[in-house]
BADONU-274317 format. One line per 2 residues: their letters; for each residue x, y negated, z negated of C-alpha. Coordinates in Angstrom, 1 decimal. Each point is the difference from the previous one (the first is absolute). Example, Ala and Ser with C-alpha at 12.3 -4.5 7.8 and 13.67 -1.06 7.14 Angstrom:
2
AS	12.3 4.5 -7.8 ~ 1.4 -3.4 0.7
This chain:
418
XX	-20.0 4.5 -7.7 ~ 3.1 1.7 -1.4
XX	1.8 2.8 1.8 ~ -1.0 2.5 -2.6
XX	-3.7 -0.8 0.3 ~ 0.2 0.1 3.7
XX	1.9 3.3 0.0 ~ -2.6 1.6 -2.3
XX	-2.8 -1.3 2.3 ~ 1.4 1.3 3.2
XX	1.2 3.4 -1.2 ~ -3.3 0.9 -1.7
XX	-2.3 -0.7 2.9 ~ 0.8 3.2 1.9
XX	2.7 2.5 0.7 ~ 0.7 -1.3 3.5
XX	1.0 -3.4 -1.4 ~ 2.0 1.6 -2.7
XX	2.1 2.0 2.5 ~ 0.6 -3.1 2.2
XX	0.8 -2.2 -3.0 ~ 2.7 2.2 -1.4
XX	1.4 0.9 3.4 ~ 0.7 -3.7 0.6
XX	0.9 -1.2 -3.5 ~ 2.4 2.9 -0.6
XX	2.0 -0.7 3.2 ~ 3.3 -0.5 -1.8
XX	-0.5 3.1 -2.1 ~ -0.6 2.0 3.1
XX	3.1 -1.6 1.6 ~ 2.2 1.0 -3.0
XX	-1.4 3.6 0.4 ~ 0.6 -0.1 3.7
XX	-3.6 0.8 0.6 ~ -1.2 -3.1 2.0
XX	-0.1 2.0 3.2 ~ -2.2 2.6 -1.6
XX	-2.6 -2.1 -1.8 ~ -1.9 -1.5 2.9
XX	-0.6 3.2 1.9 ~ -1.1 1.8 -3.2
XX	-2.3 -2.8 -1.1 ~ -1.4 -0.5 3.6
XX	-0.9 3.7 0.5 ~ -1.3 0.4 -3.5
XX	-2.4 -2.9 0.4 ~ -1.0 1.2 3.4
XX	-0.8 3.5 -1.3 ~ -2.0 -1.5 -2.9
XX	-1.9 -2.1 2.6 ~ -0.7 3.1 2.1
XX	-1.1 1.9 -3.0 ~ -2.5 -2.7 -1.1
XX	-1.3 -0.3 3.6 ~ -0.5 3.8 0.5
XX	-1.0 1.3 -3.5 ~ -1.4 -3.1 -1.7
XX	-1.7 -1.4 3.2 ~ 1.5 -3.4 -0.7
XX	0.0 -2.3 3.0 ~ 2.9 -2.4 0.7
XX	-0.1 -3.2 2.0 ~ 2.2 0.6 3.0
XX	0.3 -2.2 3.1 ~ 1.0 0.8 3.6
XX	3.3 -1.8 -0.5 ~ 0.9 2.3 -2.9
XX	-0.9 3.0 2.2 ~ 2.3 -1.2 2.8
XX	2.9 0.3 -2.5 ~ -1.0 3.6 -0.6
XX	-0.4 0.6 3.8 ~ 3.3 -1.6 0.7
XX	2.1 1.8 -2.6 ~ -1.7 3.3 1.1
XX	1.1 -0.6 3.5 ~ 3.5 -0.6 -1.4
XX	-0.1 3.6 -1.4 ~ -1.3 1.3 3.3
XX	2.8 -1.7 1.9 ~ 2.5 1.4 -2.4
XX	-1.2 3.6 0.5 ~ -0.2 -0.3 3.8
XX	3.5 -1.4 0.2 ~ 1.4 2.8 -2.2
XX	-1.5 2.6 2.3 ~ 1.2 -1.9 3.1
XX	3.6 0.0 -1.2 ~ -0.2 3.4 -1.6
XX	1.2 -1.3 -3.3 ~ -1.2 2.9 -2.0
XX	-2.5 0.6 -2.8 ~ 2.3 -1.0 -2.9
XX	0.6 -3.4 1.5 ~ -3.7 -0.4 0.7
XX	-0.8 0.7 -3.6 ~ 2.7 -2.4 -1.2
XX	-1.3 -2.7 2.4 ~ -3.6 0.6 -1.1
XX	1.0 -0.5 -3.7 ~ 1.8 -3.2 1.1
XX	-3.2 -1.2 1.7 ~ -2.0 0.7 -3.2
XX	2.4 -2.1 -2.0 ~ 0.2 -2.8 2.6
XX	-2.5 -0.7 2.8 ~ -2.8 1.8 -1.8
XX	0.2 -2.6 -2.8 ~ -0.9 -2.8 2.4
XX	-3.4 1.8 0.4 ~ -0.5 1.2 -3.6
XX	0.5 -3.3 -1.9 ~ -2.3 -2.2 2.1
XX	-2.6 2.7 -0.5 ~ 0.7 0.0 -3.8
XX	-1.0 -3.6 0.1 ~ -3.6 1.2 0.2
XX	0.2 1.2 -3.6 ~ -0.9 -2.2 -3.0
XX	3.3 -1.7 -0.2 ~ 0.3 -3.7 -0.7
XX	2.5 -2.0 2.0 ~ 0.8 -2.0 -3.2
XX	1.5 3.2 -1.4 ~ 2.5 0.2 2.8
XX	0.9 -3.7 -0.2 ~ 0.7 0.1 -3.7
XX	1.9 3.3 0.2 ~ 2.2 -1.4 2.7
XX	0.7 -3.2 -2.0 ~ 1.1 2.2 -2.9
XX	2.5 1.7 2.3 ~ 1.3 -3.4 0.9
XX	0.4 -0.8 -3.7 ~ 2.0 3.2 -0.5
XX	2.1 -1.0 3.0 ~ 1.0 -3.3 -1.7
XX	0.8 1.9 -3.1 ~ 2.1 2.7 1.7
XX	1.9 -2.0 2.6 ~ 2.5 -1.7 -2.5
XX	1.3 3.5 -0.9 ~ 0.4 0.9 3.7
XX	1.9 -3.2 0.6 ~ 2.2 0.7 -3.0
XX	0.7 3.5 1.3 ~ 1.4 -1.6 3.2
XX	2.0 -2.6 -1.9 ~ 1.7 2.6 -2.3
XX	0.5 2.5 2.8 ~ -2.3 2.8 -1.0
XX	-0.7 2.7 2.7 ~ -2.6 -1.3 2.5
XX	-2.0 3.2 -0.2 ~ -0.4 1.5 -3.5
XX	-1.3 3.4 1.2 ~ -2.3 1.8 2.4
XX	-3.0 1.6 -1.7 ~ -0.3 3.8 0.1
XX	-3.4 -0.6 1.5 ~ 1.7 -0.4 3.3
XX	-0.1 3.8 0.3 ~ -3.6 -0.4 1.2
XX	1.3 -1.6 3.2 ~ -0.4 -3.4 1.5
XX	1.5 -2.4 2.5 ~ 3.2 -0.3 -1.9
XX	1.7 -0.2 -3.5 ~ -0.6 -3.8 -0.2
XX	-3.7 0.7 -0.6 ~ 0.9 1.8 -3.2
XX	3.0 -2.0 -1.2 ~ 0.2 -2.6 -2.7
XX	2.1 -2.8 1.5 ~ 1.0 -3.0 -2.1
XX	1.3 -2.0 3.0 ~ 1.5 0.5 3.4
XX	2.7 -1.7 2.0 ~ -0.9 -1.2 3.5
XX	2.6 1.4 2.4 ~ -0.1 -2.9 2.3
XX	0.3 -2.9 -2.4 ~ 1.4 1.8 -3.1
XX	-2.5 -1.8 -2.2 ~ -2.3 1.8 -2.5
XX	-3.6 0.9 0.8 ~ -2.6 1.6 -2.2
XX	-2.6 2.6 1.0 ~ -1.3 0.9 -3.5
XX	-2.8 2.6 0.4 ~ 0.0 0.1 3.8
XX	2.3 2.1 2.2 ~ 1.8 -3.0 1.7
XX	0.1 -3.8 -0.5 ~ -2.3 -1.1 2.8
XX	-2.7 2.3 -1.4 ~ 0.2 -2.1 -3.2
XX	-0.8 -3.0 2.1 ~ -3.1 1.7 1.3
XX	-1.2 0.7 -3.5 ~ 0.9 -3.5 -1.1
XX	-2.4 -1.4 2.7 ~ -2.7 2.4 -1.0
XX	0.2 -1.0 -3.6 ~ 0.0 -3.7 1.0
XX	-3.3 0.7 1.7 ~ -1.4 1.6 -3.2
XX	1.5 -2.7 -2.3 ~ -1.9 -2.7 2.0
XX	-3.3 1.9 -0.7 ~ 0.8 0.4 -3.8
XX	-2.3 -2.1 -2.1 ~ 2.0 -0.3 -3.3
XX	2.7 -2.5 0.2 ~ 2.6 1.9 -2.0
XX	-0.2 3.0 2.2 ~ -0.2 -2.1 3.1
XX	3.4 -1.6 -1.0 ~ 1.5 3.4 -0.6
XX	-1.2 1.1 3.4 ~ 1.1 -3.0 2.0
XX	3.5 -0.2 -1.6 ~ 0.5 3.7 0.1
XX	-1.0 0.3 3.6 ~ 2.3 -2.9 1.0
XX	2.9 1.5 -1.8 ~ -0.6 3.4 1.7
XX	0.2 -1.7 3.4 ~ 3.1 -2.0 -0.8
XX	2.1 2.8 -1.5 ~ -1.0 2.3 2.9
XX	1.6 -2.5 2.4 ~ -2.5 1.2 2.6
XX	-0.4 -2.3 3.0 ~ -3.4 1.5 0.8
XX	-1.1 -0.3 -3.6 ~ 0.9 -3.7 -0.1
XX	-1.9 -0.7 3.3 ~ -3.0 1.9 -1.3
XX	0.1 -1.9 -3.3 ~ -0.4 -3.4 1.7
XX	-2.7 1.3 2.4 ~ -2.0 1.3 -3.0
XX	0.3 -3.3 -1.8 ~ -1.2 -1.8 3.1
XX	-2.8 2.5 0.5 ~ -1.4 -0.3 -3.5
XX	0.4 -3.8 0.0 ~ -2.1 -0.1 3.2
XX	-2.6 2.3 -1.5 ~ -0.3 -2.2 -3.1
XX	-0.1 -3.4 1.7 ~ -1.5 0.8 3.4
XX	-3.1 -2.2 -0.8 ~ 2.0 -2.9 -1.3
XX	0.0 -3.0 2.4 ~ 3.6 -0.7 -1.0
XX	1.1 3.2 1.7 ~ -1.3 -1.3 3.3
XX	1.2 -3.6 -0.6 ~ 3.5 1.4 -0.5
XX	-0.3 2.7 2.6 ~ -1.1 -2.2 2.9
XX	3.0 -2.4 0.1 ~ 2.3 3.0 -0.8
XX	-1.4 1.8 3.0 ~ 0.4 -3.1 2.2
XX	3.6 -0.4 -1.2 ~ 0.7 3.6 0.6
XX	-1.2 -0.4 3.6 ~ 2.3 -3.0 0.6
XX	3.0 1.8 -1.5 ~ -0.9 3.5 1.2
XX	3.2 0.7 1.9 ~ 2.2 -1.2 -2.9
XX	-2.0 2.1 -2.5 ~ 0.3 3.1 2.1
XX	3.7 -0.4 0.2 ~ 0.3 -0.4 -3.7
XX	-2.2 3.0 -0.5 ~ 2.2 2.1 2.3
XX	3.1 -1.2 -1.9 ~ -1.6 1.0 -3.3
XX	-0.8 3.5 1.4 ~ 3.6 0.3 1.2
XX	1.3 -1.1 -3.4 ~ -2.2 2.6 -1.8
XX	1.3 2.7 2.3 ~ 3.6 -1.0 -0.3
XX	-0.3 0.1 -3.8 ~ 0.1 3.7 0.3
XX	1.4 0.5 3.5 ~ 0.9 3.7 -0.5
XX	-3.5 0.9 -1.1 ~ -1.5 -1.9 2.9
XX	2.2 1.8 2.5 ~ -0.9 3.5 -1.5
XX	-3.7 -0.8 0.2 ~ 0.3 -1.1 3.6
XX	1.8 3.1 1.1 ~ -2.4 2.2 -2.0
XX	-3.0 -1.6 1.7 ~ 1.6 0.4 3.5
XX	0.8 3.7 -0.6 ~ -3.5 0.7 -1.4
XX	-1.8 -1.6 2.9 ~ 2.1 1.6 2.7
XX	-0.3 3.5 -1.4 ~ -3.7 -0.4 -0.7
XX	-0.8 -1.2 3.5 ~ 2.2 2.6 1.8
XX	-0.5 3.0 -2.3 ~ -3.2 -0.1 -2.0
XX	-2.4 -2.7 1.2 ~ -3.4 1.3 -1.4
XX	0.7 2.1 -3.1 ~ 3.5 -1.0 -1.0
XX	2.9 2.2 -1.2 ~ -1.7 1.2 -3.2
XX	2.9 -0.7 -2.4 ~ 2.6 -2.7 -0.5
XX	3.5 0.6 1.3 ~ 3.3 -1.3 -1.2
XX	1.4 -2.8 2.1 ~ 3.5 -0.2 1.5
XX	3.1 -1.7 -1.5 ~ -1.1 -3.2 1.9
XX	-2.9 -0.4 -2.5 ~ 2.0 1.2 -3.0
XX	-1.9 3.4 0.2 ~ -3.3 -1.7 -1.0
XX	-3.1 2.0 0.9 ~ -1.3 -1.0 3.4
XX	-3.1 -2.2 -0.3 ~ 0.8 -1.0 -3.6
XX	-0.3 -3.7 -1.1 ~ -3.0 -0.4 2.2
XX	-3.4 1.6 -0.2 ~ -1.0 -0.3 3.6
XX	3.2 1.4 1.4 ~ 0.0 2.8 -2.5
XX	-3.6 0.9 0.8 ~ 0.7 0.0 3.7
XX	3.0 2.2 -0.4 ~ -1.5 2.5 -2.5
XX	-3.8 -0.1 0.9 ~ 0.0 -1.6 3.5
XX	-2.6 -2.4 1.4 ~ -2.7 1.8 -1.9
XX	1.6 -0.7 -3.3 ~ 0.4 -3.7 0.7
XX	-3.6 -0.3 1.0 ~ -1.0 1.9 -3.2
XX	1.5 -2.7 -2.1 ~ -0.9 -3.0 2.1
XX	-3.7 0.8 0.1 ~ -0.7 0.1 -3.8
XX	2.0 -3.2 -0.5 ~ -2.0 -1.8 2.6
XX	-3.4 1.4 -1.1 ~ 0.7 -0.9 -3.7
XX	1.1 -3.5 1.0 ~ -3.0 -0.6 2.2
XX	-2.4 1.4 -2.6 ~ 1.2 -2.3 -2.8
XX	0.8 -3.2 1.9 ~ -3.6 -1.3 -0.2
XX	0.2 0.0 -3.8 ~ 3.4 -1.6 -0.3
XX	-1.3 -3.2 -1.4 ~ -2.9 1.5 -2.0
XX	1.8 2.7 -2.0 ~ 3.3 -0.3 -1.8
XX	0.5 3.8 0.2 ~ -0.5 -0.1 3.8
XX	2.5 -2.8 0.3 ~ 2.5 2.0 -2.1
XX	-0.7 3.1 2.1 ~ 0.6 -1.8 3.3
XX	3.3 -1.3 -1.4 ~ 0.9 3.5 -0.8
XX	-0.8 1.2 3.5 ~ 2.0 -2.9 1.5
XX	2.9 0.8 -2.3 ~ -0.2 3.7 1.0
XX	0.0 -1.0 3.7 ~ 3.0 -2.3 -0.5
XX	2.0 2.7 -1.8 ~ -0.6 2.5 2.8
XX	2.7 -1.9 1.8 ~ 2.6 0.5 -2.8
XX	-1.0 3.2 -1.9 ~ -1.6 3.4 0.5
XX	-3.3 -0.2 -1.7 ~ -0.5 3.6 -0.7
XX	3.2 0.2 -2.0 ~ -1.0 -2.9 -2.2
XX	-3.7 0.8 -0.4 ~ 0.7 1.4 -3.4
XX	0.9 -3.6 -1.1 ~ -2.6 -2.3 1.6
XX	-3.0 2.3 -0.7 ~ -1.7 -2.5 -2.4
XX	-0.4 -2.3 3.0 ~ -1.7 2.7 1.9
XX	-2.5 0.4 -2.8 ~ -0.8 -3.7 0.1
XX	-0.6 0.4 3.8 ~ -2.5 2.8 -0.9
XX	-1.7 -2.1 -2.7 ~ -0.4 -2.9 2.4
XX	-1.7 2.2 2.5 ~ -2.3 1.4 -2.6
XX	-1.0 -3.5 -1.3 ~ -0.6 -1.2 3.6
XX	-2.4 2.9 0.5 ~ -1.8 -0.7 -3.2
């Protein structure tokens, strides 16, 4: 089936699919306009309001599961923690309004998009659209590399849309490349705010490319996702890439006797050489950390400051807002680069539980169908990837990028309930 035929098919089924299709396939257009940070919240809330309208006025029922509802509960608790912390620290109504808008563009999306998975949206639509983004990446990247080679400015411009407010100008800028301050080598972030976030998207698109049925688009997806991970130079992205390959290989060949013929002696050998393997593993971790020693140092200090201040100052509800760190951490926001430390600092123990509970419930709900449903296997991989990236990124800031994965999680829950 050609791309044109498939496009006509998926965009004429219903408006929901049309919105999602164009929101993904026009990724680079939105990037050029500096609108990437805006698209996901707008699409998410529009689809949610359409869903509510059909439920209330048209009496249309949607299949929702307890796991999907835990995301709604968890993200609602996030908002409650935010409000209580603002009143505890007397931060004022203007800051409360600003923080609430930030919640609607961040944490709220982690509840909205799994719920949107209950609509009539085919997972194949998201797989194909993501492979098209990978194709566009392969087409655009040579120009970005050329821009670095000829010495063009790394950032072309910051979109006027930045006036609406966001975490920073990098969310609205068109960056052709960037220079790593530690190594001096070029890195690329393309449509994401920083290079490691491109690694996150590369792994998400690898997941989707593996599910794609048509060979041509599968090749685009696999090559494009690998290129994203490599040019991002993200250590976490590379680790996640190999874990995903191993995960899907196991899913595919778990019934093959060859897996166990190979696995049994390998396990025995690993037991005999366990100490040596552990030493090599520790040396590899040390090498990965030393590859960007400055970044590792800043992350460690940020974590220490966040934990100490959370435990001593705001154990239950957190501080309500992020705070600028000292010179020791290059003035990075306290709790950044790590979801759990950020949650503990800003929303306290309540906030950390509000994220952990939906993740665990979704995983437990889908695990029984991991070998029966390809969508469930993909959704579990997404949940595991999200969990892995909680140790290197702030999820709420990047929810506007990985939202297609959240819809797949919702679709998997709906299919399991059916």
